[in-house]
N, C-alpha and C positions, 0 to 999 in steps of 0.2 A: 717869660711869656704867655704862662699862666696853666695851665692843664686840659686845656679843652681847646678843638679845630674840626673846623668843617669837615667833615669826610671828601666832598668832593671840591674845594679849595684847599684842602693837604694835595691832591694830585692833579690840578690841572697845569698844562702844560707834559705829564709824562704821563698819568695814564686817562687822564680827561680831556676832551676840547671846550675848548669854552662854550659858553652857551650861548653870549652876542659875537658875532663873527663880523665887526666892519671897522673901516677906518675913518675918520677924521681930523679937520685941523683944533690947531687945540683952541680958538675961539667958537668951533662948535660941538667941541667935544661932552661938556656936561649938556648944553641943550638932546644931543640928543639917547645922553645917558639916565634922564627925566623923563621919555618918552620910551624906553625900554620898561622903566619901571613903571610906567602910566599902565603900559600894553598888557604886560603880565598881571598886573591887578585885574582890567577891564576882563580880561580872557577869564581872571578865577573867579572874579562877580557874577559875570551874566553865565558862566559854567557849571559854576560848583558852588552856586549858591545853596546856603541852607535855612528853611525857615525856625525864628527861634523858641516859639509856640507847636507848632508839629513836626516839629524833630527830620523835615524834608527838603524839599528845592530841587533844584536841575542842577544834576549831578549827570556829567560827560564823564565824567572820570579820567581827567587830565594833570597826567603827572608831569609833565614837563612842557615849557614854551620857546622854543630856538630861534632867532632871529637873526637876518641877514642885509646889509643894506649897499646898495651901491646909489651909484647919485642920482637919480630920480623913482628910488627905487625901494619900498620893506618887502624883506620877507619873511613870512611868518610859518615856523613849522610847529604846529601841534601835537604833540604825543598825548592818543586819546586810549582810553578802553571801548569807547562808547561814542563809534564817529557817526551813528545815523542820529545821535542826540546833536550834535557838533552841524552838522549841513542842517538837517530838519527836511520837511517835506517839502521836493525838489526846489532842495537847495537854498531856500527861504533863510533859515538861520545862521547857516555862512554867508549871505548876502548882505544880512541886517551887520552881522559880525564885524565885516569889510566893511561897512559902510562908517560904524561908529569908532573905529583903527584910521579908517579914514582920515577923518576928523581930526584926531591927534597928530597926525604926521602931515597933513597938509603943505603942500601942493603937494606932496609926494605920493604916487600911487604904491598900494598895499595889492601883493600876494598872500595867501593861507591857500597853507598842503598841509595834508594830516596826515599821520602814520598811526596804524590801528597798531593798540598793545596787547599782541594774544594770550598774556599769560600777566594778568592783573596781580595778579598773586606773588606774584615778582616785584613787583615796584614797589619802595618803601611808604614813596607818598601815599597812592593807592590804599596800602595795607591801613597806612594811619589812617586816610578819608576813611575807611569802612568802618574802623573803629569810632571814628569820633560821632560816622554818624547813627550807631546804635548805642552814643554813651546819651545825642542829643536825643533819642526816642529812647532816653529814662530807663536802658537798657540797665543792666549788672556791669557796671567796667571791666572785675575779672573774666566773668562767663566772654566780655565783648572780646579779651585781650587773649586769653584761651582759643576763643575761634579763630581770630586772626594767627594765630600763631600754625595752628594746626593746620589751618590752608595754607600757609606760604611750606610748612615743613614738604607736606605732601607736593608740592608743586613743583620738590628738588631744589630748594637753598639748603646751603649746610649750614647757617646758622642765621636766630635772629635774634632781636630783645627790641621791647616794645617799653617806652615813659610814658605813666600819662600823669599828671600836675595840674595842682586847681582844687576845686572846692568837691572833692568825688563821695561819690551819694546824697549831698548835700549837706554836711560837715561846716563845723561851723569854721573851724581852720584850714587853709590849705597846706595837702600833704602829697606825696609822689609817692606811687605806685608804680614797681617795674619788675619785669621778664624778661626770660631769655630761656634758647635752649642753639643748642648746637653751637659752633665755634667761632668770635666777631674779632678777629686781626686789624684792628685800628689802624697799628701803627707803622702794616707792613701796604707798601705803593706798590704791589701787584697783586694785592686782591681787591678784588669786584667789590664795594663798595657803596652798596646805595641809601642813602639817606632822606628822610621825606618827614616835616612839619606841620603839625597840621592844627590850628582850633576850633572847637568844636563849642560855638552857643546855648549854655543852659539859664535855665530860671536863676540860676546861686550865680554867672557867672561864665566866664569863656577855660576851657578845662585845655591845656596843651597836651597835643600827646606828637612821639616823636619814638623815628622808629629806623632801624638799621637793618641792613638783610647783607648778610655773605653769602654772594653769589660764587664764591668758586676763583682760580687763582688762575689771574691774567698773560694769554701766551704773548709774542709776540708779535701776532698777527692783531689781535685788540682782541679775542675772544677767549672766552673762561670755561677751563676744565668743566665745572658744576655745567656749565650750559647744554657743550657738547658732552658728555655723559647724558645729560635729560632729554640728546636729539634721539640719542643710539637706544 
């Protein structure tokens, strides 16, 4: 099988739920699958775009996109750290987003819901996105990784690992830099492991950022010990 496994896919059906929840016939399954992929790519492009030259763009802090389908409706749940950016002034941004998604899934209606992330330092994708933004602004990658790890540890995570790959610092040959802190039990199914992958555009090419975050051991009701301790 190899030596690498996606932490989320490894736990689907055990401690993680599916990110797309719907049923379809054999003839419609492929079409729905492609539509889900297009919806996620569109949301990431519109809400998490980065200008290569300026190193910044519209970042709504989207950590995850869940999709549910019924016979005549598609429901999209966006997990974001900045709901105001997604909604826009007087709801203009979310109306435009809904209209574009409806073009992809026509003639079905689209319902978009937003769930706010209270602690973005505990979300692997948002941490990787933060490191990518700093690298795109030509900041030192070691300093960016160290800052992100310190912020996550202060937020109460029990372990974190960040890996940066590509032409780091404009070097001619691509290389990999990795840093970790705390414990990271990747083979334990009860461990609440969050994983995120982001690409940062630079003038030398794209830099890949991977992030693993261990938030604690999961209990039977689905909550982690780490989050309970943080709440207390």
